[in-house]
C-alpha positions in Angstrom: -27.7 25.9 18.1 -28.2 27.5 14.6 -29.1 24.8 11.9 -26.4 24.6 9.3 -27.2 22.9 6.1 -24.5 20.4 5.1 -25.8 18.4 2.3 -28.5 16.9 0.2 -28.7 13.0 0.1 -29.1 13.3 -3.6 -28.3 16.1 -6.1 -29.8 14.4 -9.3 -33.8 13.7 -9.6 -36.2 14.2 -12.6 -38.4 17.0 -14.3 -41.4 14.3 -13.2 -40.3 15.3 -9.0 -38.4 13.3 -6.8 -37.9 12.7 -2.9 -34.7 14.0 -1.7 -33.4 14.3 2.1 -31.7 17.6 3.3 -29.0 17.3 6.1 -29.3 20.0 8.2 -27.2 20.1 11.5 -29.2 21.5 14.2 -33.0 21.0 12.8 -35.3 19.3 15.1 -38.8 18.4 15.3 -39.4 21.9 17.3 -38.3 23.8 14.2 -40.2 25.1 11.7 -39.1 25.1 8.3 -41.2 27.8 6.3 -39.6 27.2 2.8 -36.8 25.7 1.1 -35.8 27.4 -2.2 -33.4 27.1 -5.4 -32.5 30.0 -7.6 -34.0 29.7 -10.9 -32.4 30.7 -14.5 -33.4 34.2 -13.9 -32.0 34.5 -10.1 -35.4 34.5 -8.5 -36.1 32.5 -5.5 -38.4 29.4 -5.8 -39.9 26.9 -4.0 -38.0 23.7 -4.5 -40.6 21.1 -2.3 -44.1 20.7 -3.0 -43.8 19.6 0.4 -41.4 18.8 3.2 -41.0 17.5 6.8 -38.7 17.2 9.5 -38.3 13.1 9.7 -35.5 13.0 12.0 -33.2 15.1 13.7 -30.8 16.9 11.1 -33.0 15.2 8.3 -35.6 17.1 5.9 -37.3 15.2 3.7 -38.6 16.9 0.6 -41.1 15.9 -2.3 -40.0 18.4 -5.0 -42.1 19.9 -7.2 -42.3 19.1 -11.2 -39.5 21.8 -12.3 -35.8 21.7 -13.8 -33.1 23.1 -11.4 -30.1 24.8 -12.7 -27.0 23.1 -12.2 -25.8 26.4 -10.6 -28.9 27.0 -8.4 -28.4 27.9 -5.0 -30.7 25.7 -2.4 -31.8 27.8 0.6 -33.8 26.6 3.6 -35.9 28.9 5.5 -36.1 27.9 9.1 -38.0 30.7 10.8 -39.6 33.2 8.7 -37.8 36.2 10.5 -34.5 34.5 10.3 -31.9 34.6 6.9 -32.3 31.7 5.0 -29.4 28.8 5.5 -27.7 28.1 2.4 -24.9 25.1 1.9 -22.3 25.5 4.7 -20.3 22.5 3.4 -17.1 23.2 1.8 -18.1 20.7 -0.9 -20.4 22.6 -2.3 -21.1 19.9 -4.9 -22.7 17.9 -1.8 -25.4 20.4 -1.6 
């Protein structure tokens, strides 16, 4: 099954960093999440997480870096370094 990024448990954090959980259907302990990124105000992809791990089937926990993320930023999940990044697939993009 191809992973499908459908939401974040909390899309609000603090500039001091937060722990968030990303809901990614189809992701499991055997999958390698290479990076989770956001688009900064200049359009460049930056790492969102200081560290991350798959905590359960379909759930990735991320301790965010100490950064401010623009509201219009796109969150991407790179599951395998050779596969394209997964962007929010939820029709309600506010969930991501």
